[in-house]
C-alpha positions as CSV (number, residue, x, y, z in Angstrom):
1,M,-0.2,22.6,14.9
2,D,-1.0,22.6,18.3
3,R,-0.3,21.2,21.7
4,A,2.9,19.9,22.4
5,G,3.1,20.1,18.5
6,V,1.1,17.8,18.0
7,R,-2.1,19.3,14.8
8,W,-5.0,18.8,15.8
9,T,-7.9,17.3,13.9
10,A,-9.9,20.6,11.6
11,D,-12.7,20.6,13.8
12,G,-10.0,20.6,17.1
13,D,-10.5,17.0,18.7
14,E,-7.6,14.8,17.9
15,F,-8.7,11.9,17.8
16,R,-11.8,11.0,15.0
17,F,-14.4,8.2,15.7
18,R,-16.1,7.9,13.2
19,A,-16.5,4.2,11.8
20,K,-17.2,3.5,15.6
21,R,-15.1,0.9,15.5
22,W,-11.7,-0.1,17.0
23,S,-10.2,-1.7,14.5
24,L,-11.1,1.1,12.0
25,D,-10.6,4.2,14.4
26,L,-7.6,3.1,15.4
27,C,-6.2,3.3,11.7
28,S,-7.3,6.5,11.6
29,T,-4.3,8.1,14.2
30,L,-2.3,8.4,11.5
31,L,-3.8,11.4,9.7
32,W,-3.6,12.1,5.9
33,R,-1.8,9.7,5.3
34,H,-1.8,9.7,1.3
35,V,-0.8,12.9,1.6
36,D,0.8,14.6,4.2
37,P,0.8,11.6,6.4
38,V,0.9,13.0,10.6
39,E,0.9,10.6,13.5
40,L,-0.8,11.0,16.4
41,L,0.4,7.5,18.9
42,R,3.7,9.4,18.9
43,R,4.1,9.3,22.5
44,P,3.4,7.2,25.4
45,E,0.9,9.7,26.4
46,D,-0.8,9.4,23.2
47,L,-2.2,6.5,23.0
48,S,-3.4,6.3,27.3
49,H,-4.9,9.1,25.5
50,W,-6.4,7.1,23.2
51,L,-7.5,4.0,24.8
52,V,-9.7,6.1,27.3
53,A,-11.2,8.2,24.4
54,A,-11.8,5.3,22.7
55,Q,-13.3,3.5,26.5
56,L,-10.9,0.7,26.2
57,C,-9.8,2.2,29.7
58,T,-12.0,4.0,32.2
59,E,-8.6,6.3,33.3
60,P,-5.4,6.7,32.0
61,V,-3.2,3.7,32.1
62,E,0.3,3.6,32.2
63,V,1.9,3.0,28.5
64,S,5.7,2.2,27.0
65,Q,7.3,2.9,24.1
66,A,8.0,-0.2,23.2
67,Q,3.6,-0.4,23.3
68,V,3.1,2.5,21.4
69,G,5.1,0.8,19.0
70,E,2.7,-2.2,19.4
71,A,0.0,-0.3,18.5
72,R,1.3,1.2,15.0
73,T,2.0,-1.5,13.9
74,L,-1.2,-3.4,14.9
75,R,-2.9,-0.3,12.9
76,E,-0.4,-0.8,10.2
77,A,-1.6,-4.3,9.8
78,M,-4.6,-3.6,10.0
79,Y,-5.2,-1.2,8.0
80,R,-3.5,-3.6,5.4
81,L,-5.9,-6.2,5.7
82,F,-9.1,-4.4,5.8
83,G,-6.8,-2.9,2.2
84,E,-6.4,-6.6,0.8
85,R,-9.8,-7.3,1.8
86,L,-11.7,-4.0,0.0
87,G,-9.7,-4.9,-3.2
88,G,-10.5,-8.7,-2.9
89,A,-6.6,-9.2,-2.9
90,S,-5.6,-12.1,0.0
91,L,-4.4,-11.5,2.9
92,G,-1.3,-10.4,3.7
93,P,0.0,-13.8,5.9
94,A,2.8,-11.9,8.4
95,D,0.1,-8.9,8.9
96,V,-2.5,-11.3,10.0
97,A,0.0,-13.4,12.0
98,S,0.4,-9.4,13.5
99,V,-3.3,-9.0,14.3
100,N,-3.6,-12.3,15.7
101,A,-0.8,-12.3,18.2
102,A,-1.9,-9.4,19.6
103,A,-5.6,-10.4,19.9
104,T,-3.4,-13.6,22.0
105,R,-3.1,-10.6,24.4
106,A,-6.8,-10.4,25.9
107,G,-6.8,-11.0,29.5
108,R,-9.9,-8.5,29.8
109,F,-12.7,-9.4,32.7
110,P,-15.8,-8.1,34.3
111,Q,-16.3,-6.2,37.1
112,L,-19.7,-5.8,38.7
113,T,-19.8,-1.6,39.9
114,V,-22.1,-1.0,42.9
115,A,-24.1,1.0,40.6
116,G,-25.3,-2.2,39.1
117,R,-23.3,-2.0,35.8
118,V,-20.1,-3.6,34.4
119,A,-16.7,-2.5,34.1
120,W,-13.5,-3.5,32.5
121,S,-9.9,-4.4,34.5
122,A,-7.3,-6.0,33.1
123,S,-3.9,-6.9,34.6
124,E,-1.9,-5.8,31.7
125,P,-4.6,-2.9,30.9
126,V,-2.2,-1.7,27.0
127,S,-2.0,-5.1,25.8
128,A,-5.9,-6.3,27.0
129,A,-6.8,-3.0,25.2
130,L,-4.9,-3.7,21.8
131,A,-6.0,-7.7,22.0
132,A,-9.7,-6.6,21.9
133,V,-8.6,-4.2,18.5
134,A,-6.9,-7.2,17.2
135,A,-10.3,-9.0,18.3
136,D,-12.3,-6.6,16.2
137,G,-10.3,-6.2,13.5
138,I,-10.9,-9.8,13.5
139,D,-15.1,-9.8,14.2
140,L,-15.0,-7.2,11.3
141,L,-12.9,-8.8,8.7
142,T,-14.4,-12.1,8.5
143,D,-18.0,-11.1,9.0
144,T,-20.5,-10.1,6.1
145,L,-19.8,-6.3,6.6
146,A,-16.6,-6.2,5.4
147,E,-17.6,-6.0,2.2
148,R,-18.9,-2.6,4.0
149,V,-15.9,-1.5,4.6
150,R,-14.9,1.8,2.4
151,E,-12.2,4.4,2.4
152,C,-13.2,8.0,2.5
153,A,-13.3,9.0,-1.2
154,A,-11.8,12.8,-0.3
155,P,-8.0,12.3,-1.9
156,D,-6.7,13.6,1.5
157,C,-8.0,11.7,3.6
158,A,-7.8,7.6,3.9
159,F,-10.1,7.1,6.9
160,L,-12.4,3.8,6.9
161,F,-15.9,3.1,7.6
162,V,-18.6,0.9,7.3
163,D,-20.9,1.9,5.1
164,T,-24.5,1.5,6.2
165,S,-26.5,3.1,3.4
166,R,-29.4,0.8,2.3
167,P,-27.8,1.1,-1.2
168,G,-24.5,0.9,0.0
169,T,-22.7,3.9,-2.1
170,R,-21.7,5.9,1.0
171,R,-18.0,8.0,-0.4
172,W,-17.5,9.8,2.7
173,C,-15.8,9.3,6.4
174,A,-18.6,12.0,7.2
175,Q,-21.1,14.0,5.1
176,D,-20.6,17.1,6.7
177,R,-17.1,16.9,6.6
178,C,-14.9,15.4,3.8
179,G,-18.6,15.5,1.7
180,N,-19.1,19.1,1.9
181,R,-15.3,20.0,1.4
182,E,-14.9,17.7,-1.4
183,H,-18.0,19.3,-2.6
184,V,-16.6,23.0,-2.1
185,R,-13.7,21.7,-4.4
186,Q,-15.1,20.9,-7.3
187,H,-17.1,23.7,-6.8
188,R,-14.1,26.1,-7.0
189,A,-12.5,23.9,-9.6
190,R,-15.7,24.1,-12.3
191,R,-15.6,28.1,-11.3
192,T,-11.4,28.8,-12.3
193,E,-12.7,26.4,-15.0
194,R,-15.3,28.7,-16.6
195,S,-13.2,31.6,-15.7
196,G,-10.2,30.4,-17.5
197,R,-12.3,29.5,-20.7
198,P,-11.8,32.2,-23.3
199,R,-14.7,34.8,-23.8
200,R,-17.3,34.2,-27.1
201,T,-17.1,37.2,-28.7
202,E,-20.1,38.3,-30.9
203,R,-20.1,37.6,-34.6
204,H,-21.1,41.1,-36.2
205,Q,-22.8,41.2,-39.2
206,G,-21.8,43.6,-42.5
207,P,-24.8,45.8,-43.8
208,G,-27.5,43.3,-45.2
């Protein structure tokens, strides 16, 4: 456990952005989903931190507890929709409605900076940021890349990612993390299995 009782990820980062897609990375704010779920979006400051880390907001914004609930509702709706897309099932109407509703609250607009760059602003920054996440999810779910969405094969990880490998056989959200950990597990399991087997005894032959 770490700051204020929040358990951080193994490498010390509170949030992971392995998928490089807002919709998928938001789903990763519930750690160890299948084994020992840890909620990273518990308080308004958690969501504000995530929005800045995801580059959806340029600075910390005021967030209400109700908006934390909206973010978590959007996250779970998208997670189920990606799972259904991955499994070839029909998309759940209620989750589709949730994502569509979030996407309508856009309101982001570009602003030109004196450095000649674009900065995004919004009158309701949290709603606008979540709308951008929903829009990203809609774009991915309706794109050919949807067929490349995967869930990490590590049994204690549920992170989603887009498999951009040429053969389309990537199994891990991160080879240097989950991939290596799973290889270590398998190696230890094989070693334990071997050590548990009875040793063969040599058959002694009697005098010839």
